[in-house]
Rosetta silent file (secondary structure, phi, psi, omega in degrees, C-alpha in Angstrom):
SEQUENCE: MNAISPALAKMYGRKVTVHYGQKQALFDVDLDIPERMVTALIGPSGCGKSTFLRCLNRMNDVIEGCRVGGEIVLDGQDIYDSSLDVVMLRARIGMVFQKPNPFPKSIYDNVAYGPRIHGMGSGKAELDAIVQESLERAGLWNEAKDRLDQPGTGLSGGQQQRLCIARAIAVSPEVILMDEPCSALDPIATAKIEELIDELRANFTIVIVTHSMQQAARVSQKTAFFHLGQLIEWGDTEQIFTSPKDERTQGYITGRFG
SCORE:     score description
SCORE:     0.000 S_00000001
   1 L     0.000   17.903 -170.627   47.065  342.292   84.870 S_00000001
   2 L    25.288   59.268  177.923   44.771  345.304   85.564 S_00000001
   3 L   -69.142  147.326  177.133   44.713  346.163   81.898 S_00000001
   4 L   -97.478  163.921  178.506   43.064  349.443   80.946 S_00000001
   5 L   -59.372  135.193  178.360   40.517  349.790   78.203 S_00000001
   6 L   -56.006  -25.639 -179.642   42.377  349.827   74.844 S_00000001
   7 L   -60.622  -31.044 -177.011   40.350  353.053   74.173 S_00000001
   8 L   -89.701  -14.607 -176.894   42.463  354.698   76.947 S_00000001
   9 E   -86.400  131.185  174.424   45.742  353.175   75.823 S_00000001
  10 E   -69.551  -45.056  173.732   47.847  355.174   73.341 S_00000001
  11 E  -127.408  158.749  165.977   49.502  351.869   72.434 S_00000001
  12 E  -151.826  151.420  172.560   48.982  348.284   73.431 S_00000001
  13 E  -114.271  138.599  172.482   50.561  344.949   72.825 S_00000001
  14 E  -133.134  129.097 -177.659   48.814  341.619   72.808 S_00000001
  15 E    52.411   42.268 -178.767   50.459  338.217   72.781 S_00000001
  16 E   -76.337  124.531  178.030   53.678  339.839   71.648 S_00000001
  17 E  -127.307  152.419  176.415   56.438  337.286   71.017 S_00000001
  18 E  -134.435  127.533  167.665   60.010  337.822   69.689 S_00000001
  19 E  -115.178  135.071  166.326   62.378  335.223   68.318 S_00000001
  20 E  -104.946  101.473 -175.149   66.002  335.778   67.419 S_00000001
  21 L    59.062 -122.941 -178.586   66.573  332.855   65.118 S_00000001
  22 L   -85.576  -16.555 -176.456   65.719  329.753   67.190 S_00000001
  23 E   -87.345  127.844  178.167   65.822  331.622   70.561 S_00000001
  24 E   -90.399  126.525 -176.260   62.637  333.039   71.934 S_00000001
  25 E  -102.410  -27.691  179.951   63.135  336.382   73.747 S_00000001
  26 E  -132.291  138.288  178.697   59.547  337.439   74.530 S_00000001
  27 E  -119.388  107.226  168.028   56.572  335.228   75.483 S_00000001
  28 E    46.912   57.112 -177.707   53.037  336.366   74.943 S_00000001
  29 E   -85.493  128.310  171.814   53.388  339.918   76.380 S_00000001
  30 E  -112.707  113.588 -172.512   50.165  341.916   76.979 S_00000001
  31 E  -145.120  133.235  168.925   50.942  345.493   77.966 S_00000001
  32 E  -100.514  139.215 -179.199   48.956  348.767   77.778 S_00000001
  33 E  -120.472  100.192 -177.669   50.757  352.104   77.389 S_00000001
  34 E   -67.888  154.594 -178.187   48.498  354.893   78.585 S_00000001
  35 L   -75.142  140.301  178.898   48.613  358.289   76.855 S_00000001
  36 L    51.826   44.276  168.993   50.656  361.101   78.420 S_00000001
  37 L  -133.143  166.317  168.819   52.108  359.024   81.178 S_00000001
  38 E  -102.291  119.757  176.787   55.557  357.588   81.706 S_00000001
  39 E  -103.822  126.137 -178.093   55.586  353.776   81.639 S_00000001
  40 E  -103.679  136.019  174.207   58.834  352.271   83.019 S_00000001
  41 E  -108.768  118.515 -179.397   60.021  348.816   81.950 S_00000001
  42 E  -119.095  164.890  174.693   62.130  347.193   84.671 S_00000001
  43 L   144.815  169.824 -170.744   63.778  343.914   85.266 S_00000001
  44 L   -66.977  169.487  175.978   67.180  342.118   85.326 S_00000001
  45 L   -59.934  140.926  175.416   69.543  342.248   82.292 S_00000001
  46 L    73.354   23.784 -178.452   68.385  340.157   79.349 S_00000001
  47 L   -91.361  -10.142 -179.348   64.736  339.946   80.620 S_00000001
  48 L   113.107   -8.082 -169.590   63.248  341.300   77.435 S_00000001
  49 H   -69.234  -36.460  172.784   62.496  344.893   78.325 S_00000001
  50 H   -67.223  -39.779  178.001   64.683  346.458   75.579 S_00000001
  51 H   -57.651  -46.164 -176.676   63.441  343.890   73.123 S_00000001
  52 H   -69.608  -38.325  176.372   59.843  344.820   73.807 S_00000001
  53 H   -54.066  -47.706 -179.549   60.752  348.600   73.612 S_00000001
  54 H   -62.600  -24.504  174.355   62.221  347.999   70.153 S_00000001
  55 H   -63.044  -33.414 -167.452   59.001  346.267   69.029 S_00000001
  56 L   -68.612  -24.262  176.636   57.096  349.593   69.637 S_00000001
  57 L  -127.252   21.834  177.928   58.762  351.430   66.644 S_00000001
  58 L    61.064   29.865  177.513   59.834  348.359   64.687 S_00000001
  59 H   -70.764  -15.889  175.345   63.535  348.687   65.386 S_00000001
  60 H   -70.524  -14.901 -179.886   63.701  344.970   65.440 S_00000001
  61 H   -58.652  -30.715 -173.014   63.014  344.982   61.738 S_00000001
  62 H   -88.929    2.166  179.423   66.644  345.792   61.158 S_00000001
  63 L   -98.424  116.520 -172.556   67.897  342.781   63.152 S_00000001
  64 L   -65.030  139.460 -179.378   68.558  339.817   60.941 S_00000001
  65 L    75.395    6.715 -178.201   66.638  336.681   61.937 S_00000001
  66 E   -90.800  130.379  178.286   64.338  338.597   64.297 S_00000001
  67 E  -123.350  129.825  179.310   60.638  337.649   64.146 S_00000001
  68 E  -112.921  125.001 -176.837   57.915  339.548   65.964 S_00000001
  69 E  -118.444  170.878 -178.262   54.564  337.945   66.542 S_00000001
  70 E    89.351 -157.564 -170.217   51.257  339.079   68.173 S_00000001
  71 E  -137.251  127.733  172.492   49.760  342.514   67.803 S_00000001
  72 E  -126.999  124.571 -166.281   51.016  345.956   68.689 S_00000001
  73 E  -118.807  132.257  174.262   48.519  348.765   68.132 S_00000001
  74 E  -120.848  120.739 -178.650   49.010  352.549   68.025 S_00000001
  75 L    47.887   45.950  176.084   45.793  354.646   67.945 S_00000001
  76 L    85.088   -6.641 -173.360   43.775  351.661   66.741 S_00000001
  77 E  -114.757  135.830  173.419   46.181  350.598   63.934 S_00000001
  78 E   -74.602  118.542 -175.228   48.436  347.541   64.030 S_00000001
  79 L   -72.290   -9.954  179.944   51.911  348.914   63.454 S_00000001
  80 L   -96.652    5.871  175.050   53.068  345.569   61.881 S_00000001
  81 L   -58.651  132.250 -173.369   50.383  345.911   59.094 S_00000001
  82 L   -64.958  -19.977  177.918   52.267  345.465   55.794 S_00000001
  83 L   -80.245  -10.361 -173.017   50.580  348.651   54.412 S_00000001
  84 L   -80.161  137.315 -177.056   52.013  350.866   57.126 S_00000001
  85 L   -83.302  113.731 -178.621   54.803  353.262   56.204 S_00000001
  86 H   -67.367  -33.230  176.953   57.646  352.560   58.753 S_00000001
  87 H   -60.135  -43.229 -179.275   59.340  355.936   58.140 S_00000001
  88 H   -74.265  -29.952  176.843   56.135  357.648   59.114 S_00000001
  89 H   -66.802  -41.106 -177.931   55.697  355.390   62.116 S_00000001
  90 H   -73.064  -19.133  168.865   59.186  356.265   63.430 S_00000001
  91 H   -68.612  -34.439  179.583   58.256  359.939   63.021 S_00000001
  92 H   -82.407  -25.708 -179.641   55.311  359.324   65.374 S_00000001
  93 E  -122.388   99.744 -177.660   57.388  357.222   67.778 S_00000001
  94 E   -79.900  164.501 -178.971   60.683  358.889   68.568 S_00000001
  95 E  -136.730  139.668  170.954   63.664  357.008   70.164 S_00000001
  96 E  -125.235  127.553 -174.367   66.430  358.104   72.545 S_00000001
  97 L   -94.784  178.543 -177.253   69.164  355.506   73.015 S_00000001
  98 L   -64.112  -46.953  176.877   71.348  354.547   75.945 S_00000001
  99 L   -95.394  134.081  175.698   74.508  356.351   74.695 S_00000001
 100 L   -57.148  133.059 -177.833   74.037  359.882   73.424 S_00000001
 101 L  -135.774   60.967  175.238   74.501  359.593   69.705 S_00000001
 102 L   -55.086  144.605  173.999   74.423  363.086   68.142 S_00000001
 103 L   -66.415  154.533  175.476   75.048  363.157   64.362 S_00000001
 104 L   -77.239   62.100  179.081   78.438  364.488   63.380 S_00000001
 105 L  -136.224  179.773  178.924   76.794  367.787   62.397 S_00000001
 106 E   -66.305  161.572  177.838   76.156  371.170   64.038 S_00000001
 107 H   -57.625  -46.829 -178.960   73.726  371.442   66.985 S_00000001
 108 H   -59.730  -48.994 -174.764   71.276  373.137   64.644 S_00000001
 109 H   -68.476  -26.273  175.857   71.533  370.535   61.953 S_00000001
 110 H   -60.539  -48.100 -173.868   71.054  367.709   64.569 S_00000001
 111 H   -75.330  -34.262 -174.236   67.687  369.178   65.492 S_00000001
 112 H   -78.855  -16.805 -168.854   66.700  370.283   61.979 S_00000001
 113 H   -57.941  -54.054  178.175   67.519  366.911   60.388 S_00000001
 114 H   -56.806  -57.081 -178.935   64.162  365.240   61.062 S_00000001
 115 H   -59.164  -32.553  174.963   61.898  368.127   60.161 S_00000001
 116 H   -61.924  -44.399 -177.238   63.889  368.651   56.931 S_00000001
 117 H   -64.848  -40.157 -176.281   63.399  364.994   55.965 S_00000001
 118 L   -91.732    8.975  174.905   59.634  365.172   56.682 S_00000001
 119 L    63.200   42.134 -172.348   59.259  368.507   54.941 S_00000001
 120 L   -88.945  -32.757 -173.520   58.157  370.265   58.160 S_00000001
 121 L  -109.557  123.241 -173.428   59.778  373.709   57.857 S_00000001
 122 L   -81.848  -25.722  177.505   58.796  375.548   54.610 S_00000001
 123 L  -146.946  178.584 -176.716   61.541  378.142   55.129 S_00000001
 124 H   -58.856  -39.810 -178.056   64.452  379.098   57.256 S_00000001
 125 H   -61.888  -40.182 -176.225   62.344  381.074   59.745 S_00000001
 126 H   -70.021  -42.846  179.079   60.002  378.104   60.313 S_00000001
 127 H   -66.949  -36.439  174.818   62.903  375.720   60.725 S_00000001
 128 H   -57.616  -41.989 -178.395   64.605  378.175   63.121 S_00000001
 129 H   -66.217  -38.728 -177.803   61.400  378.199   65.233 S_00000001
 130 H   -65.983  -49.297 -177.525   61.281  374.349   65.299 S_00000001
 131 H   -59.329  -46.136 -177.929   64.934  374.089   66.358 S_00000001
 132 H   -64.211  -45.661 -177.214   64.513  376.776   69.080 S_00000001
 133 H   -64.051  -39.449  177.964   61.289  375.249   70.419 S_00000001
 134 H   -63.865  -44.931  177.275   62.836  371.762   70.493 S_00000001
 135 H   -66.150  -37.168  178.865   65.928  372.901   72.304 S_00000001
 136 H   -62.456  -46.563 -179.652   63.799  374.874   74.723 S_00000001
 137 H   -61.372  -34.716 -178.444   61.656  371.761   75.459 S_00000001
 138 L   -86.834    4.455  176.835   64.748  369.729   75.956 S_00000001
 139 L    67.848   34.868 -177.288   66.145  372.299   78.415 S_00000001
 140 L  -123.617   -6.428 -169.431   69.099  373.042   76.238 S_00000001
 141 H   -62.396  -52.202 -177.237   68.363  376.301   74.447 S_00000001
 142 H   -54.850  -35.547 -178.217   70.155  378.598   76.968 S_00000001
 143 H   -81.906  -20.104 -169.480   73.299  376.549   76.876 S_00000001
 144 H  -109.040  -20.931 -169.354   73.281  376.045   73.103 S_00000001
 145 L   -53.891  -30.347 -178.760   71.768  379.255   71.520 S_00000001
 146 L   -95.694    5.489  178.401   75.159  380.942   70.942 S_00000001
 147 L  -134.157   33.146 -173.384   76.792  377.835   69.527 S_00000001
 148 L   -59.390  -27.399 -173.071   74.203  376.401   67.142 S_00000001
 149 L   -91.517    4.190 -177.462   76.770  376.155   64.370 S_00000001
 150 L   -97.806  157.122 -174.836   79.189  374.172   66.467 S_00000001
 151 E   -63.053  139.340  178.621   79.252  370.335   66.395 S_00000001
 152 H   -61.864  -28.644 -178.784   76.770  368.487   68.691 S_00000001
 153 H   -70.555  -10.760  177.971   79.571  366.138   69.552 S_00000001
 154 H   -85.770   -2.032  178.518   81.322  368.995   71.392 S_00000001
 155 L   -81.051  158.466  172.610   78.655  369.099   74.103 S_00000001
 156 L   -63.773  168.627 -178.062   79.013  367.324   77.459 S_00000001
 157 H   -58.764  -48.869 -179.753   77.394  363.856   77.777 S_00000001
 158 H   -61.725  -39.656  177.753   74.298  365.187   79.543 S_00000001
 159 H   -68.359  -37.843 -179.067   73.923  367.997   76.931 S_00000001
 160 H   -64.548  -38.397 -179.657   74.375  365.473   74.110 S_00000001
 161 H   -66.830  -37.818  178.106   71.544  363.368   75.546 S_00000001
 162 H   -69.954  -30.229  176.636   69.291  366.392   75.769 S_00000001
 163 H   -64.028  -42.335 -178.520   70.323  367.258   72.150 S_00000001
 164 H   -70.400  -29.004  175.063   69.121  363.714   71.177 S_00000001
 165 H   -68.541  -47.684  177.475   65.855  364.363   73.077 S_00000001
 166 H   -56.104  -43.413 -178.403   65.482  367.695   71.177 S_00000001
 167 H   -62.509  -38.648  177.374   66.164  365.823   67.980 S_00000001
 168 H   -67.813  -38.336 -173.799   63.480  363.257   68.841 S_00000001
 169 H   -93.987   -0.178  177.664   60.810  365.816   69.619 S_00000001
 170 L   -64.838  -32.485 -177.347   61.634  368.094   66.706 S_00000001
 171 L   -88.127   12.895 -175.029   59.382  365.986   64.398 S_00000001
 172 L    50.799   55.094  179.699   56.471  366.247   66.925 S_00000001
 173 L   -70.093  169.490  176.549   56.176  362.582   67.747 S_00000001
 174 L   -98.246  -28.077 -178.706   53.305  361.273   69.852 S_00000001
 175 E  -128.861  143.573  173.217   55.395  358.667   71.707 S_00000001
 176 E  -123.976  123.398  175.765   58.955  358.763   72.927 S_00000001
 177 E  -100.981  131.816 -176.916   60.872  355.640   73.672 S_00000001
 178 E  -123.705  118.763 -179.577   63.928  355.884   75.970 S_00000001
 179 E  -103.318   94.712 -179.991   66.319  352.955   76.285 S_00000001
 180 L    48.383   61.706 -173.906   68.199  353.591   79.567 S_00000001
 181 L   -68.614  -13.816 -176.267   68.786  357.281   78.620 S_00000001
 182 L  -113.722    7.177 -172.677   70.789  358.095   81.785 S_00000001
 183 L   -68.341  -21.326  179.807   73.057  355.036   82.066 S_00000001
 184 L  -101.136    4.915 -175.216   76.042  356.828   80.629 S_00000001
 185 L  -105.655  164.427  177.591   75.476  360.062   82.570 S_00000001
 186 L   -86.691  165.317 -176.866   76.602  361.387   85.906 S_00000001
 187 H   -52.100  -38.037  179.798   74.034  362.105   88.730 S_00000001
 188 H   -67.713  -44.008 -179.036   73.634  365.758   87.859 S_00000001
 189 H   -67.433  -42.556 -179.046   73.019  365.165   84.196 S_00000001
 190 H   -57.958  -48.653 -179.567   70.668  362.287   85.202 S_00000001
 191 H   -55.543  -43.164 -179.590   68.631  364.562   87.489 S_00000001
 192 H   -64.915  -43.012  175.494   68.154  367.068   84.598 S_00000001
 193 H   -58.204  -42.654  177.550   67.001  364.309   82.262 S_00000001
 194 H   -63.068  -40.274  176.404   64.533  363.002   84.872 S_00000001
 195 H   -63.986  -40.300  179.435   63.159  366.560   85.361 S_00000001
 196 H   -63.438  -41.693  178.659   62.867  366.827   81.587 S_00000001
 197 H   -57.959  -46.995 -178.499   60.976  363.496   81.326 S_00000001
 198 H   -58.492  -41.417  177.189   58.539  364.773   83.923 S_00000001
 199 H   -67.805  -40.951 -176.417   57.924  367.957   81.907 S_00000001
 200 H   -68.006  -24.974 -178.110   57.594  366.144   78.628 S_00000001
 201 L   -68.844  -11.538  174.911   54.817  363.840   79.674 S_00000001
 202 L   -63.851  -24.464 -171.559   52.411  366.726   79.542 S_00000001
 203 L  -122.131  -17.406 -175.302   52.704  366.505   75.775 S_00000001
 204 L  -128.181  151.693  168.995   54.099  363.000   75.038 S_00000001
 205 E   -89.975  123.987 -174.480   53.475  359.399   75.841 S_00000001
 206 E  -120.585  132.599  176.652   56.804  358.046   77.233 S_00000001
 207 E  -119.261  123.763  178.738   58.058  354.506   77.629 S_00000001
 208 E  -126.352  134.507  167.499   61.471  354.238   79.393 S_00000001
 209 E   -91.475  129.360  179.913   63.676  351.216   80.041 S_00000001
 210 L  -144.007  141.518  175.084   65.741  351.656   83.175 S_00000001
 211 L   -84.025  -19.862 -177.319   67.996  349.495   85.270 S_00000001
 212 L   -93.947  115.666  178.983   67.491  351.887   88.199 S_00000001
 213 H   -63.301  -30.166  179.573   64.471  351.132   90.287 S_00000001
 214 H   -68.666  -36.806  179.975   64.843  354.543   92.031 S_00000001
 215 H   -69.357  -44.089  176.525   64.568  356.209   88.579 S_00000001
 216 H   -53.210  -52.847 -178.706   61.504  354.114   87.687 S_00000001
 217 H   -58.158  -38.666 -176.535   59.960  355.170   90.988 S_00000001
 218 H   -73.422  -45.102 -168.889   60.800  358.822   90.454 S_00000001
 219 H  -100.278  -20.592 -173.100   59.708  359.381   86.777 S_00000001
 220 L  -101.613  158.028  174.852   56.973  356.920   86.030 S_00000001
 221 L  -101.607  -28.730  172.593   53.305  356.578   86.658 S_00000001
 222 E  -122.019  141.556  174.985   53.117  352.907   85.391 S_00000001
 223 E  -125.407  139.266  173.122   55.678  350.183   85.817 S_00000001
 224 E  -121.520  130.417 -175.809   56.024  346.854   84.037 S_00000001
 225 E  -108.858  119.542 -178.628   58.288  344.205   85.455 S_00000001
 226 E  -104.529  145.356  174.442   59.832  341.719   83.003 S_00000001
 227 E  -149.938  126.485  176.846   61.604  338.479   83.894 S_00000001
 228 L    51.606   44.795  174.007   63.028  335.783   81.545 S_00000001
 229 L    79.291    3.446  178.468   61.073  337.172   78.543 S_00000001
 230 E  -115.447  147.021  171.278   57.764  337.384   80.346 S_00000001
 231 E   -85.256  110.761 -177.414   55.779  340.304   81.630 S_00000001
 232 E   -74.866  -53.793 -176.490   55.326  339.384   85.279 S_00000001
 233 E  -152.232  143.915  178.642   53.404  342.319   86.507 S_00000001
 234 E  -139.170  138.528  177.788   52.091  345.673   85.339 S_00000001
 235 E   173.941 -166.822  178.624   50.346  348.482   87.201 S_00000001
 236 E   -59.369  137.140 -174.609   50.550  351.776   88.980 S_00000001
 237 H   -56.954  -43.798 -175.979   54.198  352.488   89.837 S_00000001
 238 H   -61.804  -42.998 -178.489   53.393  353.132   93.584 S_00000001
 239 H   -63.538  -43.887  179.634   51.511  349.771   93.746 S_00000001
 240 H   -55.633  -49.670 -172.374   54.343  347.834   92.035 S_00000001
 241 H   -78.671  -24.448 -176.687   56.923  349.227   94.382 S_00000001
 242 H  -100.871  -38.828 -179.178   54.877  349.080   97.630 S_00000001
 243 L  -143.627   67.276  175.445   52.699  346.085   97.342 S_00000001
 244 L   -62.395  147.435 -173.556   53.583  343.865   94.354 S_00000001
 245 L   -88.929  -22.480 -176.771   51.253  340.991   93.739 S_00000001
 246 L  -106.671  133.514 -179.008   53.939  338.556   92.390 S_00000001
 247 H   -63.181  -24.228  177.984   56.741  337.273   94.600 S_00000001
 248 H   -70.896  -34.530  177.816   59.164  337.488   91.751 S_00000001
 249 H   -68.258  -43.623  177.450   58.472  341.309   91.490 S_00000001
 250 H   -57.462  -43.739 -175.889   58.898  341.511   95.275 S_00000001
 251 H   -61.257  -44.081 -179.187   62.149  339.531   95.031 S_00000001
 252 H   -66.330  -48.308 -175.190   63.545  341.935   92.341 S_00000001
 253 H   -66.559  -30.758  178.053   62.518  345.096   94.058 S_00000001
 254 L   -92.340    7.689  170.159   63.942  344.115   97.385 S_00000001
 255 L    86.221   13.387 -172.144   67.174  343.073   95.799 S_00000001
 256 L   -81.195  -22.989  173.322   66.935  339.321   96.361 S_00000001
 257 L  -151.441  171.574  176.189   67.822  338.609   92.736 S_00000001
 258 L   124.364    0.000    0.000   68.536  340.669   89.572 S_00000001
């Protein structure tokens, strides 16, 4: 599975299993997530890619009857260790969802929300600087700077998704998880988000679930192909798309199933 040394991986999963009640959704997944790269998770609907993504910041904890087994490690620490503070974990691992979900607050308060909770801005000037920097990094500052007091829900879909990215990076996470962040967006907004992902990987480790193989090929350096709850193949994106080792990967990429 051409695993990299755990020392080079920002996160890794070993023998990760997920059950929803009696149904098993993931089977013994071993996957390394290298630092400051984009790792794309691809595969047909219901193959386990979003389930695996949600394991990485313990979002599955909130699903009744969900059990996660195996080991998921961030910087050498098992994130399912009972002594770990889940709130702090989610500050280190941000999440951007499929549908833009700004809070029903002003643009400013959407971005300032996390830093306030985590006590990051000691005064208004410091908080202002965090908000501006986060919006700049999300490519939204020029469009939003004159309307910071207006509701985030008043932005266009693509702008709302960039606001959600600004909100995620405002708490200075180390990892950003993106669950099909462009599926609700038009092609122009999608291109902006893809450009943004490419810029953000200089500072963040990014894991993206995408239905679009073209998108995976454009934005990621590593690709993992899931099928029926199993990780079939993982490696350099170019290798996965040009010379996959498994015929199931080949079949999915060439459109024979999926």
